[in-house]
Structure formats: structure tokens, C-alpha cells
N, C-alpha and C positions, 0 to 999 in steps of 0.2 A: 127505334134507336139503332143506328148502324155503327159497327166497329170499323175504325180506321186500321186497315192492315198495313204493317210495316214492310216496305219493299226491301229486298236484299240489296246490299251495296254492289255496284257493278264491279266486275273483276278489274284489277289494275292493268293498265296498258303499259307498253314500253315507254311511252312519253311520260306518263306519271311516275314510273319507277326512276327514270333518268332525272326528272326534276327533283324527286325526293332525295336522291343521292347527292345532287348538286347543292341542295339547300342544307344537307346534313353537315355538321361541323367536321372538319378533317380530323382523322385520328391523331392523337398526341404521340409524337415520335420522341424517343429518347435521344438526347444530344450525344454525339459520338464521344465527347471527352468525359462523359459520365457512364459510358457503357462498361460492361464487365471486362471486356477485352482491354479497354483503356486503363481501368483500375489495376488490372493484373500487370500491365506494362509499367505503370507508375511504381508498383511494388518492386519490380525487377530493376528498373533504371534508377529509382530514387536514391539508393545508397551510393551508387557511383557518381550521380550528379551532386550529391551532398559532399562527397570527398573531393570532387573536382572544384566545387565552389570554395571549400575551406582551404585547400592546399594549393590551388592554382589561381582562381579568380580573385579571392580576397588578398593574397600576397601581392598580386600584380597591381591591384588598385592601391593598396597601402604603399607600395614602392613608388608609385607615381606621386602620391601625396607627400612622401618623404623627400622627393626630388625638389619640391618647392619650399622646403623648410629645413630647419636645423633641429636635429634630434640628438639628445644626449643619453647617456646610460642611466641618468636619473628619471628617464621617461618624460622629459620635458620637450615640448615641440614649439618652435617659433617659426612663423611664416616669414620667408625672406624673398619670395617671388622668384625671379630668374637669376639670382646671384650665382647659384651653383652652375648654371649653364654658361653664363658669361665667364666664370672662372675656368670652366672646362674647356671652352674654345680658345682660351689663352694659355692653356697648359701644354707645353711641348711633350710631356709624357703621354697625354691623351692622344695627340696626333701620331706619336710613334706607335702606340698600341693599336690605333685604328689602321695604320699602314700595315703593321704586322698581321692584323686580322684579315685584311683584304688579300695580302700576298698568300697567306695560308689557304684562304678560300679559293684563290685562283689556281693553286696547285692541287688542292684536295678534290674539288668538285669535278673537274674534267677527268681526273684519274679514276675517281670512284664511278663515274658514269661509264667509262670505257671498260673497266674491269668487270663491273656488274653485268653489263650487256654481253661481254664476251663469255662470261661464265654461264649466263642464262642460255645463250646460244649453244654452248657446249653441252649443257644438261638437257637441252631440248632434243634428245635422241632416244630412240627405243632400243636401248642396249641393256644387256643383262647386268643387274646390280646397280642400275642408275639411281634407284631410290636410296641406296646406301650412300652413294657419292653425294647426292643432294643433302642428305642429313649431315654428312661430314662437313660439307661446305657451309652449312648453317651454324655449326658449333661456335665459331667466334662471336656470333651475335648474342648468344646466351651465356657467354663467358664473362666473368667480372673484368671490367675495364682496368681496374687497378692491377689485377693479376696479369693481364695482357701487357700493361705498361712495364711491370717488373721483368717479365720475360724478354720484352724487346730491349730493355736497358742492358740486359746481358748480351743479347744478340748483337747489338750495335756498340758494345763497349770497345775499349781499345784492344783488349785481348779476346774479343768475342768471335763467333764463327764467321761473320762477314769479313772482318779484317784478316782473319786467318785464311780465308779463301782468296782474298786479294794478294796476300803474300805468296800464295802458290803460283800466281801468274806474274810475280815480280813487281807488284804495285804496292806502293807504300801505304801503310794504314791511314785511315781517315778518322778524324774526330767527329763522328756523326752527330753526337749530342753536345760537343764542345766547340764546334766551328760555326760561326755565324752564317755561313753560306749553306751548310748542310743540315742544320737543325730543323728548319721548317719542312724540307722534303722528307726527312726521316719521320717526323711527326705525321706528315700527310700519309706516308706509307702505312704507318700503324693505324691511322684512322680509317683508311680504305680497307685494310685487312679485317678490321673488327666489325665492319658494317656491310661488306659486300654480300654476305649470305642473305640478309633480309632483302636487300635490293634485288638480288638474283631471283628470289622467290616471287617478288612482285612482277618482275619482267617475264619470268617463266610462265606465270599465270596468264599474262597478256598474250604470250606466244601461243599457248595451248588453246586460247579462245579464238585464234584466227582459223577460219574454215580451211580444211585441207584442199578443197576444190580450187582455191586460188593457186596453190603450188602445183597441183596437177595440170591446170590450164597453162601455167607458165612453162612446165616441162614439155607440154605438147608444142609450145611455140619455140622450144629450143633454148630457153633461158638457163643459164648456169646458176650455181649456188650464190654467187655474189649478186647477181641481178635479182634473184628472188629475195635476198635479204634487203637489198636497197629499195626495191620497188614494191615489195609486199609486206615484209616483216616490219620495217621501220615506220611506214605510214600507219599501219594498223596498231602499232605499239605506242603511238603518240600519247594517249592518256596515261599509260603506265610510266612512260618516260617523264612526263610532266610531274607526276606524283613523286617519283624518285628524285627528280631535280629539286623540288621544293624541300623534301626531307633532307637532302644533302646540303642544301643552302643553309637551312636552319642549323644543322649539325656543325658545319664548318665555321659558322659565325659564333657558335656558343660552345666550342670545345674548351674544356677546362681540366677535367680529371687527369687525363694522360699528361698534359703539360705540367700540371702541379706535381705529379709523381716523378716524371722523367727529367725535367729541366728546371722547374721552379721559376719559369719566365726567362731564364738565361739561355745562352751566355750573353752578358751585357745587354739584357732585355731584347735579345733577338727573337725570343718566343714569347714576349710579354704581350699577349693578346688583350683585347678589350674586356673579355670575361675575367681574365686574371687581374686586370686593373681594378675591376669592380670588387673582386674578392680582397685584393690588397688594401684598397681604400676602406672597405667596410669592416673587415675583420682584422686587418693589420694596424690601421690607424684610427679605426672607429669613426670614420667620417661617413656616417650612414647616408646623410643627405647627398653628399658629393657622389658616393657610390651609386645611389639611386638615380641621380641625374645621368650618370654614364650608362646605367641600365636602360633608362628611357631612350637615350640616343640609340643604343643598340636595338631596342624594340622598333624604333622608327626606321632604322636602316633595314632590318630584317623584313618588316612589312613592305617597305618600298621595293626591295628587290623581289619579293614574292609577287607583288602586283605587276611589276615589270615583266617577270617571267610569265605570268598569267596572260599578259597582253601579247607577248611575242611568241609564246610557245603553245599555251593551252587555251587560247581564246575561243576555239571552236569545240572544246571538249567540256 
């Protein structure tokens, strides 16, 4: 009787190891949206998203629903289709408010862009105490708009400092807030003064991101300050300028608080903007559906202007 000896297994070769790895099931990877980092992000972002949804998205959706119906203080809602929009386009008050809004935006937006760009260029200097001046210029942005409106009411009043200065030069006082011609430019000056600090910081950040080698090369070519600004600063500042333009467009079309405090839509509805009409119809006459329809029109106009600016100015950014 002979015993069958068990032969040892041959050592694995590179080919057998590779085939074994290929046939083995791939390791189970955890999806990125369930990772620890993602969960931590949800915890940080979640409260803000919830607040934004409750106080921004839901009111916007509810306002659009109200625009197509009749809502009363008894909390009854009746769908009426496009009746509010038809009534709106036949209302001369709406067309006056729309015209006032566009005139105000046409005054405020270019003035805000020029002032913000000039102040950013002024602060883009390595001078002693420049950080202090930047902070001072930013103060109007964090100041209450109602307080600013009250101060400007005194400045531009009949016996205020502006008219007192005009009398020194022999110029008759001007009714800045009571004259139909001057009321919108006065409100535009207030709007620009209250927001140029934020725009200045955005543009200043864009200027500081421009490589200094560009300016050094331009200096070697003999370029002066204006040529550097026109051919280097402005082209590289295009993304920041586009952002500021969008922000100022939305602000100019939706200005309300300062108008409410300073003029109340007057004189003779010369400052009766579309946002003031929405407030007047909603909380003055309790025509919530009609006011919501005007709000939807304002939303469409704002969106259309933003898309147009995106196409003309920021399409490459």
C-alpha cells in the first residue's frame, strides 16, 4: 500500500494575482453626500437654508399665487386668472409708477457705479491710515436706512445746510424734496451715499487681485495713470463691475424705505415708485391680489434686466 503524497500548491504568479484582483468585487465606496464632511456641511448650512425658504422662497411663491386670485382679510381666496394683470395694464397709476421707477434707476445706477469705482480707485493706495478711511467709507452701509433718511431730510430741507450753502453764493433755495424735478435726483444721491461703501469694497477687492506685474510692464512702456486704468484696471475688473451692476439694478428698482420716510411718494406722485404702489395697494387699500400682480411684474422686469446685463456685460465671466 502506497501513500499518496500531497504536493504543495505552486506559488502565485503575477498573472494569477492580477486575475484575482480583477475578479474580486470592487470596494464599497461611501457616497459623497453621506460622508462626514457633507453631514457637517448640512448642519451648518441647514438653518440658513430653512430661514431662506421660510422668509424668502415661500413668500415669493405665495405672492405669485395671490396675483392670480382675490384674497380678503377673512382668509378667503378666489381664483380669477389674469384679471389683476389686465386691470394693472389699464391703470394710469401703474404706468406712472413704472415710469418713475425707471427714471430713478436711470439716475441712481450710473451715479452709483461712477462713485463706487472712483472711491475704490482712491482707496487702492498704500497710504498711511488707509484702513481707517476704508472703514469710515463703509459706515453708511451698516447705518440704518431710516436714520439716514431722517438726516438727509434735514440736510435737504428748506432751511437745511444745502440751501444755506446756496444762499452764500447768491442762489435761491431749492425745494429738493417738494419739487417734482429735484425729488428723484435727491433720493438717488441718498441711495448712492448709503450703498457706495459696500460696492467700493467689492471693486477694491477686484483691484487688489490684479497682478502688479501688469502695471509694472505698462510703466516700462510709458503708460500714464489713465491708460493703466483704462487698459488694465477696467478689463480685469469686469466680473466685480458686473456684480455691482446687478446689485445696484435690483436696489434701484426696489427702493422703498427712504422714499416712504422722506416723501411718501410725493410730491404729486413724483416719487411714487412701483414698490411704493405695491405697499399702497396692499397695506393701504388691502388689495393684496392687485399688489401681488404688481410685484410679479416688478419681478419679471428685474429678471429681464439682469439677464440683459448678463448678456451684454457679464457673458464671459
